[in-house]
C-alpha positions as CSV (number, residue, x, y, z in Angstrom):
1,X,19.9,-16.3,-7.0
2,X,21.6,-18.3,-4.9
3,X,22.0,-22.2,-5.9
4,X,23.5,-25.0,-3.2
5,X,27.2,-24.8,-2.3
6,X,29.5,-27.2,-3.6
7,X,32.2,-28.6,-2.2
8,X,35.5,-29.0,-4.2
9,X,38.1,-30.5,-1.7
10,X,41.4,-30.8,-1.7
11,X,44.0,-33.6,-3.2
12,X,43.4,-35.5,-0.2
13,X,40.1,-35.0,-0.2
14,X,40.3,-33.7,3.5
15,X,40.3,-29.9,3.5
16,X,37.7,-27.9,2.0
17,X,39.7,-26.1,-1.1
18,X,36.3,-23.6,-2.4
19,X,32.6,-23.8,-1.3
20,X,31.0,-23.1,-4.7
21,X,27.7,-20.7,-5.6
22,X,26.1,-19.8,-8.2
23,X,25.8,-15.9,-8.8
24,X,23.0,-14.1,-9.5
25,X,23.8,-14.3,-13.0
26,X,23.9,-18.0,-13.1
27,X,27.7,-18.4,-13.7
28,X,29.3,-20.2,-11.0
29,X,31.9,-18.6,-8.1
30,X,33.9,-19.2,-5.0
31,X,32.5,-18.0,-2.4
32,X,36.4,-17.4,-0.5
33,X,34.5,-16.0,2.7
34,X,33.4,-19.7,3.7
35,X,36.6,-21.4,2.2
36,X,39.4,-19.4,3.7
37,X,40.8,-18.1,6.8
38,X,40.2,-14.4,6.8
39,X,43.3,-12.0,7.7
40,X,43.5,-8.8,9.0
41,X,46.4,-6.2,8.1
42,X,48.1,-4.9,11.1
43,X,51.2,-1.7,10.6
44,X,53.2,-0.8,13.4
45,X,56.1,1.2,13.7
46,X,58.0,-1.3,15.8
47,X,57.7,-4.7,16.0
48,X,59.3,-6.1,19.3
49,X,57.0,-3.5,21.3
50,X,53.9,-4.4,19.0
51,X,54.1,-8.1,19.1
52,X,55.0,-7.5,23.0
53,X,51.7,-5.9,23.9
54,X,49.7,-8.6,21.1
55,X,50.9,-11.3,22.4
56,X,51.7,-10.7,25.8
57,X,48.9,-8.3,26.6
58,X,46.2,-9.4,25.1
59,X,47.2,-12.6,24.2
60,X,47.4,-13.4,20.5
61,X,49.4,-16.3,19.1
62,X,52.3,-15.8,17.4
63,X,51.5,-17.9,13.7
64,X,54.8,-17.4,12.2
65,X,57.1,-14.3,10.7
66,X,59.0,-14.2,7.7
67,X,61.3,-11.1,6.2
68,X,57.7,-8.8,6.2
69,X,56.3,-9.0,9.1
70,X,54.6,-11.6,11.9
71,X,51.3,-13.4,11.6
72,X,49.5,-13.4,14.9
73,X,46.4,-15.7,15.0
74,X,43.4,-14.4,17.3
75,X,40.5,-17.2,17.1
76,X,40.0,-18.2,13.6
77,X,41.0,-15.0,11.9
78,X,45.4,-14.0,11.2
79,X,46.5,-11.0,11.7
80,X,49.5,-9.7,9.4
81,X,51.3,-7.1,11.5
82,X,53.8,-5.3,9.8
83,X,55.9,-2.5,10.1
84,X,56.3,0.8,8.7
85,X,58.7,2.5,9.6
86,X,56.6,6.1,9.3
87,X,53.4,5.0,10.2
88,X,50.7,7.2,11.6
89,X,47.6,5.5,13.0
90,X,44.0,6.9,12.1
91,X,41.5,7.7,14.6
92,X,39.0,4.7,13.5
93,X,39.2,0.8,14.9
94,X,42.0,-1.5,12.6
95,X,40.8,-4.2,14.2
96,X,38.2,-5.2,16.9
97,X,36.5,-8.5,19.4
98,X,33.0,-9.2,19.6
99,X,33.1,-10.4,23.1
100,X,30.1,-12.1,25.5
101,X,30.8,-10.2,28.5
102,X,32.1,-6.4,28.0
103,X,32.6,-5.5,31.2
104,X,34.4,-8.6,31.7
105,X,36.6,-8.5,28.8
106,X,37.8,-4.8,29.5
107,X,38.5,-5.2,33.0
108,X,40.8,-8.1,31.4
109,X,42.4,-5.2,29.4
110,X,42.8,-2.6,32.7
111,X,44.0,-5.4,34.3
112,X,46.7,-5.7,32.1
113,X,47.6,-2.2,31.8
114,X,45.6,-1.1,29.2
115,X,43.3,2.1,29.1
116,X,40.0,2.3,27.7
117,X,39.1,5.5,25.7
118,X,36.9,7.4,26.5
119,X,35.9,10.2,24.4
120,X,33.9,13.5,25.2
121,X,30.6,13.4,24.8
122,X,30.1,10.5,24.0
123,X,28.4,8.6,27.5
124,X,30.5,6.2,28.3
125,X,29.6,4.5,32.2
126,X,32.6,4.5,34.4
127,X,34.6,1.4,32.8
128,X,34.8,2.9,29.2
129,X,31.8,1.3,28.1
130,X,29.5,3.1,25.6
131,X,25.5,1.0,25.3
132,X,23.8,2.4,22.3
133,X,19.7,2.3,22.2
134,X,19.7,-1.0,21.2
135,X,21.7,-2.4,24.0
136,X,24.8,-3.1,22.2
137,X,28.5,-2.4,23.8
138,X,31.1,-1.3,22.8
139,X,34.7,0.0,24.4
140,X,37.8,1.3,22.7
141,X,41.5,1.1,23.1
142,X,45.1,1.6,21.9
143,X,47.8,-0.4,20.8
144,X,51.4,1.3,21.8
145,X,50.9,2.7,18.1
146,X,48.0,4.4,18.7
147,X,46.3,1.8,16.7
148,X,42.1,1.9,17.6
149,X,41.1,-1.5,18.6
150,X,37.2,-1.6,19.7
151,X,35.6,-4.5,22.0
152,X,32.4,-4.9,21.1
153,X,28.8,-6.9,22.9
154,X,25.7,-7.6,20.7
């Protein structure tokens, strides 16, 4: 059971600090999903090379940096990029974007030198876009460290 939301304001009253909800057990809990900006974590082996790709090729903006890494901003999400010298990517997507027009977004990426990944037997079209039975579309590509990134269209 979820009760009506109650907003606790910050000290100046301007920004909601937390939204509360009544859990099924009857206790109040902070629903951070509604009160805070998400942060995604991205690991790379070369900060300068990765920053050039994410900022200059993909268009993410630099939000800040410290001795531990760089914060990039992508719409309403922060991406914390941290260097791990012995980093090895996984074969699964680590970051993705839901776009209104995947064909146009894929073409823009390709115009910036990004190569879409084509998987054997996946049935992607000539542009590298896969269409599911329900009409959803996906396209994959990699950053310079081999992190799998993805575009999606509902």
